Structures are given as C-alpha cells and as structure tokens.
N, C-alpha and C positions, 0 to 999 in steps of 0.2 A: 226699698232703698234704690237710689239711682246709681247705676254702675257706669263709670267712665272708661273710655278706652285709652290705653297709654299712648303718649305722644311718641312717635318714632323719630329718632335722631339719626341722620345719615352717619355711616361708619367713618367716612373721611370728611375732612373739612372742605372738600370740593377742589382742593389743590391736587394737581396731578404730578407725579414724579417725572422729572425731566431727565432724559438720558444724558448723563454727563460724559459719555464716551468711555467709561471705565469697563463696561461690559459686565459679563457675569462673574468675573473673578473677584470683584469687590464683595460678593456675598458668600464667598467660600471661607474656609478656616483661615485664621490669622497666620500670616507668614511675615517674619521679621525681614525688613529690608537690609539688615546687617548681614554681611557674609561672614561665615565662620571659616577659619583656616582648616584645610583638610588635614587629617592626620594620616600619616603614611603607615603602611603595614610594617610591623617590626622586622628588622633584620637580625642577624646573629648577635651583634653587639648590644642592640637594645633589648633583645630577649634575655641576655645575661643581666642587663640592668634591671629588667622587670623581676627576674628571679631574686636578685639582691634586695630589691624593694619589698618583695613578698616576705623574704626572710626577716628583714627588719621589722615588718609589721607583725609577724608571728612572735618575735622576741618582745615587742612592745605589748602585745596581747598577754603574753605570759607574765610580764612584769605587772601589768594592771590586775591580772587575776590574783597574783600574790598579794598586791596591795589590798584588794577587796577582801581576801580571806583574812589578812591581818586586821583590817578594820572590824570585820565580823567578830574575830576573836576578842577584840578590845571592847565589844559590846554595842557597836553601831549596828543599826538596822535600816535596811533600804526603805521600808515603809515610813519610818520616822523621818528619814531624809526627805522623802516626797512630801510628807505633811509639813515639814519645816519650810520647804521651798514654796508650797502653796500659801503658807502663812506670810512668808516674805513678799510674795506677789500681792496679797491682800493689803499688807502694810504699805507697800509702795503705791498702790492705787489710792489708798486713803490719804497718804502723804501728798500725792499729786493733787487731789481735790482740795486739801487744806492749803497748799501753796497757791492754787488758783483763787481760792476765796481770800487769802491774805493779799494777793495781788489786786483783786477787785476792791477790797477795803482800802488798801493803800492808795489806789487811784482815786477813790471817793474822797478820802481825807486829804489828798494832795501831799502824801508823804511817800517815802520809800518803804518797801517791804521790810527791810532791815530795821527801820525805826519802829515797826509794829511788834517785833519780837519781844521786847521787854513788857509790853502791855499784856501779853498772853503767857508770860513766864517761859518763853522759848529760848533755847540756846541757839547760837548761830550754826552749831554743828548738827542741829536737828534736821 
C-alpha cells in the first residue's frame, strides 16, 4: 500500500500583526473604561446607619424564618417547590418554542398569530 505524506499548512495566513500603538496593555485582563465612584470610609454617623441597616436585615431574616416555618407546618416542602419551579421553566421553554412556531406559520400563511389561535383551540390567555 502506498503511503502519502500529509500536506503541511502554514499556521498563519501569511499576514503579520501590525503594531497599532496600543502596546502590551491590550493583551492584559479587561479593564472597564468606566470610572466607578470611590466609596469613603465610614465616619461615626454612617457607622450608626450601618448598624441600623444590619438590625433591619436581622429583623427581616427573623420574619422570613418564621414564614418558612409556618409554610412547613402547613405542609409545603422545599424540594416540591424546587420541582415546581423546574417544571415552570420547562413549560415556559415549550411555550416559547410553540410561540415561535406559531409566528413562523402565521408568516407563511400571511396572517397574524392571533388569527391562528382558533385553528389550534388555543385561548388568547395561553
């Protein structure tokens, strides 16, 4: 059997990179050109404000913990909620695809999507 040698292709197209004057900085990590305002170190009054905010957050956390325990007492389960959310995501994905297909069909038929709903026994609220 005759063995052929592979053809070597040059790594570059023969074009050379032209120095644009940007220097080495253009190859570094991305830095946003937008300047962010500097935050000042807290003084006594803002420290009191922070303490008040922390207290409000603790109170909100306590309130949410009470609501969660109440929901658990009523029979709700976190795992069921996660499953329900996953099913809602799946439903929305399927609905998006159906809307896209209805749009393409309406375009093909030269009608509006709304006019296709009765043909497929769909409600406008669907």
